[in-house]
ZADO-1210 file (C-alpha; in nm, 4 decimals, padded with zeros to 6 digits):
<atoms>
<atom x="-00.2761" y="00.1903" z="00.3277" code="MET" pos="1"/>
<atom x="00.0737" y="00.3324" z="00.2965" code="ARG" pos="2"/>
<atom x="00.1601" y="00.6418" z="00.0936" code="ILE" pos="3"/>
<atom x="00.5017" y="00.7857" z="00.0115" code="MET" pos="4"/>
<atom x="00.5257" y="01.1649" z="-00.0056" code="ILE" pos="5"/>
<atom x="00.8186" y="01.2842" z="-00.2186" code="VAL" pos="6"/>
<atom x="00.8330" y="01.6585" z="-00.1582" code="GLU" pos="7"/>
<atom x="01.0956" y="01.9177" z="-00.0586" code="GLU" pos="8"/>
<atom x="00.8558" y="02.1818" z="00.0776" code="ASP" pos="9"/>
<atom x="00.8498" y="02.1182" z="00.4537" code="SER" pos="10"/>
<atom x="00.5180" y="02.2995" z="00.5033" code="VAL" pos="11"/>
<atom x="00.3492" y="02.0936" z="00.2333" code="LEU" pos="12"/>
<atom x="00.5108" y="01.7765" z="00.3698" code="GLN" pos="13"/>
<atom x="00.3641" y="01.8358" z="00.7143" code="LYS" pos="14"/>
<atom x="00.0202" y="01.9285" z="00.5815" code="MET" pos="15"/>
<atom x="-00.0031" y="01.6174" z="00.3674" code="LEU" pos="16"/>
<atom x="00.1259" y="01.3766" z="00.6325" code="ALA" pos="17"/>
<atom x="-00.0984" y="01.5224" z="00.9065" code="THR" pos="18"/>
<atom x="-00.4167" y="01.5260" z="00.6982" code="ASN" pos="19"/>
<atom x="-00.3590" y="01.1838" z="00.5446" code="LEU" pos="20"/>
<atom x="-00.3125" y="01.0363" z="00.8927" code="LYS" pos="21"/>
<atom x="-00.6570" y="01.1683" z="00.9917" code="GLU" pos="22"/>
<atom x="-00.8048" y="00.9602" z="00.7095" code="TYR" pos="23"/>
<atom x="-00.6284" y="00.6414" z="00.8136" code="GLY" pos="24"/>
<atom x="-00.3318" y="00.6519" z="00.5772" code="PHE" pos="25"/>
<atom x="00.0223" y="00.5695" z="00.6838" code="ILE" pos="26"/>
<atom x="00.2706" y="00.8002" z="00.5149" code="SER" pos="27"/>
<atom x="00.6468" y="00.8277" z="00.4791" code="ASP" pos="28"/>
<atom x="00.8090" y="01.1535" z="00.3743" code="VAL" pos="29"/>
<atom x="01.1269" y="01.1801" z="00.1645" code="VAL" pos="30"/>
<atom x="01.2832" y="01.4765" z="-00.0138" code="GLU" pos="31"/>
<atom x="01.4797" y="01.3265" z="-00.3020" code="THR" pos="32"/>
<atom x="01.4360" y="01.0725" z="-00.5800" code="LEU" pos="33"/>
<atom x="01.7303" y="00.8763" z="-00.4416" code="LYS" pos="34"/>
<atom x="01.5640" y="00.8351" z="-00.1029" code="ASN" pos="35"/>
<atom x="01.2329" y="00.7555" z="-00.2694" code="ALA" pos="36"/>
<atom x="01.3951" y="00.4737" z="-00.4659" code="GLU" pos="37"/>
<atom x="01.5436" y="00.3297" z="-00.1484" code="TYR" pos="38"/>
<atom x="01.2082" y="00.3196" z="00.0307" code="TYR" pos="39"/>
<atom x="00.9849" y="00.1902" z="-00.2465" code="TYR" pos="40"/>
<atom x="01.2243" y="-00.0999" z="-00.2961" code="GLU" pos="41"/>
<atom x="01.1905" y="-00.2162" z="00.0654" code="ILE" pos="42"/>
<atom x="00.8349" y="-00.1143" z="00.1540" code="ARG" pos="43"/>
<atom x="00.4899" y="-00.1832" z="00.0131" code="ASN" pos="44"/>
<atom x="00.3332" y="00.1420" z="-00.1043" code="TYR" pos="45"/>
<atom x="-00.0148" y="00.1723" z="-00.2448" code="ASP" pos="46"/>
<atom x="00.0468" y="00.5217" z="-00.3780" code="LEU" pos="47"/>
<atom x="00.3214" y="00.7806" z="-00.4281" code="ILE" pos="48"/>
<atom x="00.2600" y="01.1555" z="-00.4150" code="LEU" pos="49"/>
<atom x="00.5573" y="01.2992" z="-00.6008" code="MET" pos="50"/>
<atom x="00.6626" y="01.6584" z="-00.6689" code="ALA" pos="51"/>
<atom x="00.7401" y="01.7013" z="-01.0370" code="SER" pos="52"/>
<atom x="01.0749" y="01.8719" z="-00.9761" code="LYS" pos="53"/>
<atom x="01.3209" y="01.7752" z="-00.7041" code="LEU" pos="54"/>
<atom x="01.6779" y="01.8751" z="-00.6254" code="SER" pos="55"/>
<atom x="01.8191" y="01.5563" z="-00.7766" code="ASP" pos="56"/>
<atom x="01.6056" y="01.5337" z="-01.0869" code="GLY" pos="57"/>
<atom x="01.2745" y="01.5367" z="-01.2716" code="ASP" pos="58"/>
<atom x="01.0249" y="01.2911" z="-01.1223" code="SER" pos="59"/>
<atom x="00.8660" y="01.2263" z="-01.4596" code="VAL" pos="60"/>
<atom x="01.1898" y="01.0654" z="-01.5776" code="ASP" pos="61"/>
<atom x="01.1603" y="00.7829" z="-01.3215" code="VAL" pos="62"/>
<atom x="00.7885" y="00.7048" z="-01.3573" code="ILE" pos="63"/>
<atom x="00.8316" y="00.4434" z="-01.6284" code="SER" pos="64"/>
<atom x="01.0964" y="00.2594" z="-01.4249" code="ASP" pos="65"/>
<atom x="00.8735" y="00.2559" z="-01.1164" code="ILE" pos="66"/>
<atom x="00.5763" y="00.1308" z="-01.3165" code="LYS" pos="67"/>
<atom x="00.7770" y="-00.1423" z="-01.4863" code="SER" pos="68"/>
<atom x="00.8853" y="-00.2823" z="-01.1500" code="ASN" pos="69"/>
<atom x="00.5696" y="-00.2023" z="-00.9502" code="TYR" pos="70"/>
<atom x="00.2808" y="-00.1918" z="-01.2000" code="PRO" pos="71"/>
<atom x="00.0129" y="-00.1738" z="-00.9300" code="LYS" pos="72"/>
<atom x="00.1658" y="00.1283" z="-00.7570" code="MET" pos="73"/>
<atom x="-00.0351" y="00.4474" z="-00.8128" code="THR" pos="74"/>
<atom x="00.1610" y="00.7657" z="-00.8856" code="ILE" pos="75"/>
<atom x="00.0163" y="01.1156" z="-00.8524" code="ILE" pos="76"/>
<atom x="00.2371" y="01.4043" z="-00.9644" code="ILE" pos="77"/>
<atom x="00.2182" y="01.7330" z="-00.7713" code="LEU" pos="78"/>
<atom x="00.3326" y="02.0074" z="-01.0059" code="SER" pos="79"/>
<atom x="00.4172" y="02.3780" z="-00.9985" code="ASP" pos="80"/>
<atom x="00.3827" y="02.3954" z="-01.3760" code="SER" pos="81"/>
<atom x="00.0872" y="02.5396" z="-01.5647" code="ASP" pos="82"/>
<atom x="00.2230" y="02.4209" z="-01.8973" code="VAL" pos="83"/>
<atom x="-00.0131" y="02.1633" z="-02.0567" code="PRO" pos="84"/>
<atom x="00.2799" y="01.9837" z="-02.2193" code="GLU" pos="85"/>
<atom x="00.4245" y="01.9000" z="-01.8760" code="ASP" pos="86"/>
<atom x="00.0995" y="01.7329" z="-01.7711" code="GLU" pos="87"/>
<atom x="00.0834" y="01.5415" z="-02.0982" code="ILE" pos="88"/>
<atom x="00.4448" y="01.4280" z="-02.0542" code="LYS" pos="89"/>
<atom x="00.3760" y="01.2989" z="-01.7012" code="ALA" pos="90"/>
<atom x="00.0609" y="01.1115" z="-01.8007" code="LEU" pos="91"/>
<atom x="00.2284" y="00.9617" z="-02.1060" code="ASN" pos="92"/>
<atom x="00.5148" y="00.8448" z="-01.8837" code="ALA" pos="93"/>
<atom x="00.2661" y="00.6474" z="-01.6742" code="GLY" pos="94"/>
<atom x="00.1495" y="00.8837" z="-01.3991" code="ALA" pos="95"/>
<atom x="-00.2011" y="00.7947" z="-01.2818" code="ASP" pos="96"/>
<atom x="-00.2953" y="01.1528" z="-01.2041" code="ASP" pos="97"/>
<atom x="-00.1553" y="01.5067" z="-01.2134" code="TYR" pos="98"/>
<atom x="-00.2550" y="01.7915" z="-00.9842" code="ILE" pos="99"/>
<atom x="-00.1293" y="02.1476" z="-00.9946" code="LYS" pos="100"/>
<atom x="-00.0101" y="02.3389" z="-00.6897" code="LYS" pos="101"/>
<atom x="-00.1511" y="02.5029" z="-00.4903" code="PRO" pos="102"/>
<atom x="-00.4384" y="02.2600" z="-00.4426" code="PHE" pos="103"/>
<atom x="-00.7185" y="02.1985" z="-00.1968" code="ASP" pos="104"/>
<atom x="-00.6423" y="01.8931" z="00.0187" code="PHE" pos="105"/>
<atom x="-00.9991" y="01.7657" z="-00.0115" code="ASN" pos="106"/>
<atom x="-00.9639" y="01.7592" z="-00.3895" code="VAL" pos="107"/>
<atom x="-00.6393" y="01.5640" z="-00.3600" code="LEU" pos="108"/>
<atom x="-00.7986" y="01.3265" z="-00.1082" code="LEU" pos="109"/>
<atom x="-01.0886" y="01.2598" z="-00.3435" code="ALA" pos="110"/>
<atom x="-00.8458" y="01.1785" z="-00.6235" code="ARG" pos="111"/>
<atom x="-00.6426" y="00.9488" z="-00.3987" code="ILE" pos="112"/>
<atom x="-00.9514" y="00.7609" z="-00.2850" code="GLN" pos="113"/>
<atom x="-01.0793" y="00.7349" z="-00.6420" code="CYS" pos="114"/>
<atom x="-00.7512" y="00.5928" z="-00.7666" code="ARG" pos="115"/>
<atom x="-00.7209" y="00.3420" z="-00.4835" code="LEU" pos="116"/>
<atom x="-01.0789" y="00.2228" z="-00.5298" code="LYS" pos="117"/>
<atom x="-01.0014" y="00.1235" z="-00.8859" code="THR" pos="118"/>
<atom x="-00.7140" y="-00.0940" z="-00.7666" code="LEU" pos="119"/>
<atom x="-00.8964" y="-00.3212" z="-00.5318" code="GLU" pos="120"/>
<atom x="-01.2344" y="-00.4307" z="-00.4122" code="THR" pos="121"/>
<atom x="-01.3132" y="-00.4762" z="-00.0465" code="SER" pos="122"/>
<atom x="-01.4119" y="-00.8387" z="-00.1114" code="ILE" pos="123"/>
<atom x="-01.1573" y="-01.1104" z="-00.1864" code="ILE" pos="124"/>
<atom x="-01.3129" y="-01.4322" z="-00.3138" code="GLU" pos="125"/>
<atom x="-01.1134" y="-01.7501" z="-00.3682" code="ILE" pos="126"/>
<atom x="-01.3183" y="-02.0621" z="-00.4295" code="GLU" pos="127"/>
<atom x="-01.5428" y="-02.1023" z="-00.1211" code="SER" pos="128"/>
<atom x="-01.3489" y="-01.8479" z="00.0874" code="LEU" pos="129"/>
<atom x="-01.4710" y="-01.4872" z="00.1015" code="SER" pos="130"/>
<atom x="-01.2888" y="-01.2107" z="00.2900" code="ILE" pos="131"/>
<atom x="-01.4512" y="-00.8683" z="00.3234" code="ASN" pos="132"/>
<atom x="-01.1835" y="-00.6187" z="00.4326" code="SER" pos="133"/>
<atom x="-01.4300" y="-00.3338" z="00.4818" code="GLU" pos="134"/>
<atom x="-01.6705" y="-00.5223" z="00.7067" code="GLU" pos="135"/>
<atom x="-01.3958" y="-00.7393" z="00.8610" code="GLU" pos="136"/>
<atom x="-01.5796" y="-01.0631" z="00.7898" code="THR" pos="137"/>
<atom x="-01.4655" y="-01.4040" z="00.6692" code="ILE" pos="138"/>
<atom x="-01.6974" y="-01.6663" z="00.5257" code="ILE" pos="139"/>
<atom x="-01.5911" y="-02.0163" z="00.4264" code="TYR" pos="140"/>
<atom x="-01.8419" y="-02.2476" z="00.2623" code="ASP" pos="141"/>
<atom x="-02.1261" y="-02.0509" z="00.4243" code="GLY" pos="142"/>
<atom x="-01.9658" y="-02.0531" z="00.7685" code="ARG" pos="143"/>
<atom x="-01.8718" y="-01.7260" z="00.9451" code="ASN" pos="144"/>
<atom x="-01.5198" y="-01.7155" z="01.0895" code="ILE" pos="145"/>
<atom x="-01.4237" y="-01.4765" z="01.3695" code="GLU" pos="146"/>
<atom x="-01.0888" y="-01.3022" z="01.3138" code="LEU" pos="147"/>
<atom x="-01.0156" y="-00.9435" z="01.4152" code="LYS" pos="148"/>
<atom x="-00.7354" y="-00.6938" z="01.4659" code="GLY" pos="149"/>
<atom x="-00.3879" y="-00.7238" z="01.3210" code="LYS" pos="150"/>
<atom x="-00.4315" y="-01.0934" z="01.2444" code="ALA" pos="151"/>
<atom x="-00.7186" y="-01.0036" z="01.0112" code="PHE" pos="152"/>
<atom x="-00.5110" y="-00.7291" z="00.8468" code="GLU" pos="153"/>
<atom x="-00.2209" y="-00.9702" z="00.7934" code="VAL" pos="154"/>
<atom x="-00.4578" y="-01.2217" z="00.6340" code="LEU" pos="155"/>
<atom x="-00.6033" y="-00.9570" z="00.4024" code="VAL" pos="156"/>
<atom x="-00.2620" y="-00.8314" z="00.2927" code="HIS" pos="157"/>
<atom x="-00.1359" y="-01.1812" z="00.2181" code="LEU" pos="158"/>
<atom x="-00.4584" y="-01.2717" z="00.0378" code="ALA" pos="159"/>
<atom x="-00.4340" y="-00.9608" z="-00.1818" code="ARG" pos="160"/>
<atom x="-00.0837" y="-01.0717" z="-00.2804" code="HIS" pos="161"/>
<atom x="-00.1567" y="-01.4431" z="-00.2942" code="ARG" pos="162"/>
<atom x="00.1132" y="-01.6727" z="-00.4249" code="ASN" pos="163"/>
<atom x="00.3697" y="-01.3973" z="-00.3612" code="LYS" pos="164"/>
<atom x="00.6214" y="-01.4317" z="-00.0771" code="ILE" pos="165"/>
<atom x="00.5899" y="-01.1415" z="00.1694" code="ILE" pos="166"/>
<atom x="00.8628" y="-01.0927" z="00.4301" code="SER" pos="167"/>
<atom x="00.7977" y="-01.0071" z="00.7939" code="LYS" pos="168"/>
<atom x="00.9468" y="-00.6635" z="00.7344" code="GLU" pos="169"/>
<atom x="00.7128" y="-00.5981" z="00.4423" code="GLN" pos="170"/>
<atom x="00.4132" y="-00.7017" z="00.6508" code="LEU" pos="171"/>
<atom x="00.5207" y="-00.4709" z="00.9324" code="LEU" pos="172"/>
<atom x="00.5612" y="-00.1806" z="00.6907" code="ASP" pos="173"/>
<atom x="00.2271" y="-00.2446" z="00.5247" code="ALA" pos="174"/>
<atom x="00.0173" y="-00.2852" z="00.8399" code="ILE" pos="175"/>
<atom x="00.1787" y="-00.1189" z="01.1411" code="TRP" pos="176"/>
<atom x="00.1811" y="00.2605" z="01.1494" code="GLU" pos="177"/>
<atom x="00.5194" y="00.2690" z="01.3249" code="GLU" pos="178"/>
<atom x="00.6851" y="-00.0619" z="01.2284" code="PRO" pos="179"/>
<atom x="01.0149" y="00.0390" z="01.3849" code="GLU" pos="180"/>
<atom x="00.8523" y="00.0281" z="01.7297" code="LEU" pos="181"/>
<atom x="00.7466" y="-00.3375" z="01.7120" code="VAL" pos="182"/>
<atom x="00.9411" y="-00.6582" z="01.6636" code="THR" pos="183"/>
<atom x="00.8904" y="-00.9136" z="01.3830" code="PRO" pos="184"/>
<atom x="00.7587" y="-01.1563" z="01.6447" code="SER" pos="185"/>
<atom x="00.4177" y="-00.9845" z="01.6225" code="VAL" pos="186"/>
<atom x="00.3884" y="-01.1282" z="01.2716" code="ILE" pos="187"/>
<atom x="00.4470" y="-01.4787" z="01.4039" code="GLU" pos="188"/>
<atom x="00.1738" y="-01.4207" z="01.6620" code="VAL" pos="189"/>
<atom x="-00.0683" y="-01.3020" z="01.3932" code="ALA" pos="190"/>
<atom x="00.0104" y="-01.6002" z="01.1692" code="ILE" pos="191"/>
<atom x="-00.0455" y="-01.8421" z="01.4584" code="ASN" pos="192"/>
<atom x="-00.3832" y="-01.6822" z="01.5320" code="ILE" pos="193"/>
<atom x="-00.4839" y="-01.7186" z="01.1672" code="ILE" pos="194"/>
<atom x="-00.3847" y="-02.0840" z="01.1652" code="ARG" pos="195"/>
<atom x="-00.5664" y="-02.1567" z="01.4896" code="GLN" pos="196"/>
<atom x="-00.8896" y="-01.9781" z="01.3975" code="LYS" pos="197"/>
<atom x="-00.9056" y="-02.0641" z="01.0274" code="ILE" pos="198"/>
<atom x="-00.6755" y="-02.3462" z="00.9175" code="ASP" pos="199"/>
<atom x="-00.7243" y="-02.5706" z="01.2204" code="LYS" pos="200"/>
<atom x="-01.0984" y="-02.5180" z="01.2501" code="GLN" pos="201"/>
<atom x="-01.1675" y="-02.5607" z="00.8789" code="LEU" pos="202"/>
<atom x="-00.8984" y="-02.8186" z="00.8023" code="ASP" pos="203"/>
<atom x="-00.7503" y="-02.6064" z="00.5247" code="ILE" pos="204"/>
<atom x="-00.4165" y="-02.4332" z="00.4638" code="THR" pos="205"/>
<atom x="-00.4229" y="-02.0593" z="00.3964" code="THR" pos="206"/>
<atom x="-00.0670" y="-01.9464" z="00.4714" code="ILE" pos="207"/>
<atom x="00.2598" y="-02.1175" z="00.3941" code="GLU" pos="208"/>
<atom x="00.5854" y="-02.0354" z="00.5730" code="THR" pos="209"/>
<atom x="00.8738" y="-01.9963" z="00.3295" code="VAL" pos="210"/>
<atom x="01.1886" y="-02.0476" z="00.5327" code="ARG" pos="211"/>
<atom x="01.4048" y="-01.7376" z="00.5738" code="ARG" pos="212"/>
<atom x="01.1917" y="-01.5448" z="00.3258" code="ARG" pos="213"/>
<atom x="00.8484" y="-01.4895" z="00.4731" code="GLY" pos="214"/>
<atom x="00.4915" y="-01.6055" z="00.4156" code="TYR" pos="215"/>
<atom x="00.2709" y="-01.6829" z="00.1186" code="ARG" pos="216"/>
<atom x="-00.1075" y="-01.7066" z="00.0948" code="PHE" pos="217"/>
<atom x="-00.1507" y="-02.0429" z="-00.0715" code="CYS" pos="218"/>
<atom x="-00.5217" y="-02.1253" z="-00.0464" code="PHE" pos="219"/>
<atom x="-00.6715" y="-02.1815" z="-00.3907" code="ASN" pos="220"/>
</atoms>
């Protein structure tokens, strides 16, 4: 899962990014609301950790805009304020959680995991197709299908966003820890593996190629 850290404190930035990586999260760090807006428009984030006050504005003022465009994106505000009204304002604006600095990382981690659990289950079921992302298993009409690695992760991501067109760049950002170090051709390889191991063997169609735009999970 990918997390955006919007924070100006370089020490806190490093602590969050390092510790989140140990728990399997991919994180990007930005220091301003302007840079945050640029990245969440081009990448798929599951969650944003956002300082309440930044050099170019108050984070609370942009929460409603983010939520209106990305309703499934979780936002946790990291605040220096002890004023109850500030917490109320953030939550009323649409923040999913609010934690005061300084905080224990394990407490923040527990809140992150709790919030993300409410967003999705590990099992995706569509008609006779069942995909378990936690156990990395696929069952179709009672038959077990073998699919591992990045191809499985691509399938899961597309299935979670079924009927939505996902570009190669968005898939790279969502799945690869350092997407800038790989080429979009790895997506084509993953899609071909999925089609060989699932579509061809089962005589079904799971993923549609949308020319010049990306891929769409179309099994239903």
